[in-house]
C-alpha positions as CSV (number, residue, x, y, z in Angstrom):
1,X,110.9,-25.6,82.9
2,X,108.0,-27.2,80.9
3,X,104.4,-26.7,81.8
4,X,102.7,-29.7,83.4
5,X,100.2,-31.5,81.2
6,X,96.9,-33.0,82.0
7,X,96.3,-36.5,80.5
8,X,92.9,-37.5,79.3
9,X,91.2,-40.8,78.6
10,X,89.4,-40.7,75.3
11,X,85.6,-41.4,75.9
12,X,83.2,-42.7,73.1
13,X,80.0,-40.7,72.8
14,X,76.5,-41.6,71.7
15,X,73.5,-39.5,70.9
16,X,70.9,-40.5,73.4
17,X,68.2,-37.9,72.0
18,X,67.9,-36.1,68.8
19,X,71.0,-34.3,67.6
20,X,69.0,-31.5,65.9
21,X,66.8,-28.9,67.5
22,X,64.3,-27.1,65.2
23,X,63.0,-23.5,65.7
24,X,60.3,-21.6,63.9
25,X,61.0,-18.0,63.8
26,X,58.4,-15.2,63.6
27,X,58.8,-14.7,59.9
28,X,58.0,-18.4,59.2
29,X,61.6,-19.2,58.6
30,X,62.9,-22.7,60.1
31,X,66.3,-22.8,61.9
32,X,67.9,-26.2,62.3
33,X,70.9,-26.4,64.9
34,X,72.7,-29.8,64.9
35,X,75.2,-30.6,67.4
36,X,77.8,-33.2,67.4
37,X,80.6,-34.3,69.9
38,X,83.9,-34.4,67.9
39,X,86.0,-35.5,71.1
40,X,85.5,-36.1,74.6
41,X,88.0,-37.0,77.4
42,X,88.1,-37.2,81.1
43,X,91.2,-36.2,82.9
44,X,93.2,-39.1,84.5
45,X,95.7,-36.9,86.5
46,X,93.6,-33.9,87.4
47,X,90.2,-33.3,89.1
48,X,88.2,-30.1,89.7
49,X,88.8,-28.2,93.0
50,X,85.5,-30.0,94.4
51,X,86.9,-33.4,93.5
52,X,84.6,-33.9,90.4
53,X,86.0,-35.2,87.2
54,X,87.3,-32.8,84.6
55,X,86.1,-33.3,81.0
56,X,87.3,-32.0,77.9
57,X,84.7,-31.8,75.3
58,X,85.2,-30.6,71.5
59,X,81.9,-30.0,69.6
60,X,80.8,-28.9,66.1
61,X,77.5,-27.0,65.5
62,X,75.9,-26.9,62.1
63,X,73.1,-24.1,61.5
64,X,70.7,-24.3,58.5
65,X,68.2,-21.7,57.9
66,X,65.2,-22.5,55.6
67,X,63.3,-19.3,54.5
68,X,59.6,-19.3,54.8
69,X,59.1,-19.2,51.0
70,X,61.5,-22.2,50.7
71,X,63.3,-20.6,47.7
72,X,67.0,-20.1,47.0
73,X,69.3,-19.1,44.0
74,X,72.4,-20.5,42.5
75,X,74.5,-18.6,39.8
76,X,74.3,-20.4,36.4
77,X,78.1,-20.7,36.3
78,X,77.8,-23.4,39.1
79,X,75.7,-25.7,36.8
80,X,78.5,-26.6,34.3
81,X,77.6,-27.7,30.8
82,X,74.0,-27.8,30.0
83,X,73.0,-31.1,28.4
84,X,72.0,-31.1,24.8
85,X,68.4,-31.5,23.9
86,X,67.5,-35.0,23.0
87,X,65.6,-35.5,19.7
88,X,61.8,-35.6,19.8
89,X,61.5,-38.4,17.4
90,X,63.9,-41.3,17.0
91,X,65.6,-41.6,13.5
92,X,63.8,-43.6,10.8
93,X,65.5,-46.8,9.9
94,X,64.3,-48.3,6.5
């Protein structure tokens, strides 16, 4: 016997306020939290026990921390080839 399924109608979502909340920590660091709705739907063949609609919401959260000194490091190996130094004077043409 297969389990009954709940069907959902896909809903479009639109951000009505800012999608990023910014916090300043005690040490001066800034924390940015960005939230997005990946998927939203309302059940078409099921309601909550109190009769209200049942929603299924999928979200993603991105957290960025900016230290107070605003410094970071990257290994030199991630830079690839270092461009050659260009000549200081153009060649002389006679």
